[in-house]
N, C-alpha and C positions, 0 to 999 in steps of 0.2 A: 504495499501499498504507500501510497506517497505522501509525504509529508505534509502536505496540505488539510489531509483528515484530522490531523493529530489537533486545527483549529477548533474545536470545539465551543459550541454556544454555552453561555453562564449556567442555564439550564442541564445541558448535556453533561459538562463537565462534573457542577451539583450532583445530578444520578449517578456517571461514573463514581463518585467519589464515595458517594452514602453506600453504593452499593460493595465497592470494596472494604469499604470501613468495617461495614456490618460483618463481614467473613473475617477479618481481624485475626480473629479466634483461631479458626480452619488454618490459615497463612502459618500464625506460629508455631501448631501444634506440630506441622512438618510432618502429619500421618498420609496427608496425601502430595502429589507433585504440584508445584506451582501452576504446571501449563495445565491441567486439568482443572485446579481450582480456576483461573483465567477464562478459562472457557466458560465456565459457571455462570461468573458476572456476568459477561457475554451475554449468556443465555438470557440472563435478567433483563439485562440491560434491552434488549430485543422484545423482551415480551411486556416491557413499560412503553419504548419508543424502537417499533422495527424501520423508523427511516434512519434512523441515525448508524452511519457508515464507517466501522470499528471492525478493526480484526486486534489479535492477541498482545502481537507486539507494538502496536502504535497507543493501546490503553497503557500498557503497563510503561512505555515511556514517557505519556501524557502523567500517570502517577506520580513516578517516582519523581519527574521537573517538579510537580506540585510539593511531594515530601521535603524536597531538599528546599525549596524555597521556607516551609515551614521551619525546617531545624534552625535556618538560617536567622528566621527572624525570632522565634525562640531562643535561639544563642545571644541575640543582641539584645532582646528584655532580659536573659537570666544575667548579663554584667552589668546591665546601665539599670536596674533597677524599674523597668517601663513593664507595664502587661497590655496596654492597650495596644490595638493595631488596626488598621483599618483594611486589611487582608480580607477578602470575604472567606476562603476558605481556613481561615485561622483555628476560626472555634468546631469546626468537624473533625481537624485531626489534632487538636489540643484535649477534646471529650475522649480521645483515644490512648495516644501518645503522652498526653503532659504529663503522668506521673512516671513513665520510665526512665530509668538511669541514663540510656543512651541520650535521651533529651535533658532532663533535669537532673541533675549531678543528686545522689542521697543526701539527707543534714549529715550523715556520719562523714561522709568527703569534703563539703563544705566546712565542719568544722575542721576538719584535719587542715585545712587551707588555711583555714583564720587562726588557727592557734600557731602558723609560722611566722604572721604579722607581728608585730609587736602591738601594744594593747594602746589606743589612744582616748583609752574614757577618761572620765573626769579625776574617778580616781585616781590609776596610775598617773596622771599628772600632778596631780597634789603630792603624790609619794616623792616624783623625783624631783619638783619645785619644795617639798618641805611645807607646803603652805595650803591649804585647800581654798585660797582667793587667789591664789597664784594663775593668771590667762596661759594658755598651753602657746608655744611656741609654736613659729611657722613650722618647723620640721615634724610637729606632734600632730599639727589640723592633718586630717583626713579630708580629702578631695571629695566632695560629695559625688557618684557615680552618674547621676542624673545630669552633672554638668554638662557633659558632652553627648549624653544620649541622646537629644533631640538633631545633634549633626549627623551621629552616628548612624541612624535610622534614615536621613536625609542622603547620604552617601550610598547606602543599601540600595533603595529604592531608585537611584538615578544610576548607580549600575546594571540592578534589572530594566530597567527602560533603555539601554544602549544594548542590553542583551535581546531585548524583545524587537526593537529596530530591527538588528542583525537578521533575526530570524527572520523577520517582515519581508528584510528586501532578499535574503534570501532565496524565501517560497514565490516570490516574484519574479525574479532571475528563472527560477524553474518554469513557473508558470511562461515566460515570456517564450524558453526555450521550446516547452513544449509545442505551443502556437506556431514558433516556427518550422517544428517539423512536422507539423499537419500540415501546414499549407504547402511543404514542400510533398508529403504523401497526395493529396489533393490534385495538383498538379500534374506528379510524374501517374495518377489515374488518368486522368484527361489526354493525355499524351497518347498514354496506350489506346484510349477510347479513341482517339481522334486516327492512329495508326491501324487497329481493327476496322474503324467503318470504312476507310481507304483501301483497306485489301479488300473489305467483301464487296466492294463498286465493280471491282476488276472481275 
């Protein structure tokens, strides 16, 4: 199947996403081969909307692209302290993958990481300075994680926009090439028809 069939509408993408995520337990169990499960996903899609042109390879690629986007946003949120996102498919993914260790590190891992960082709490500050009223020094002040969150989110979506534009340009180039080939094929058929007509006249 050609790449243009991966350009599903929002409703079609939502349908693919819902049906695939509903079967996450089956995919995770490993009892059945993934290609068998993907055929089941496609069968259910056809039952809902028989007009969707989608094969297993394209469906998997579409889902994996969405999953990669979700993981990127989740990583940015975890590092910046932000939770809100305007990406339309985030809640669907987060409902299924939001508590996975591969997506969100467990509390124990987070605590282990925090233990490596010198404490900057008011208590430790007073112990270092010898006075509860002593303000923390510049080296003791921690930069708030949300200070750069908006900038990180903006950079992420700018990068995604560039990738999307590149994919669009690639699809358009393929369409132009296909159109050119089709014109050549039609011209060749017309030439053959003309030759055959001349032959039959003799």
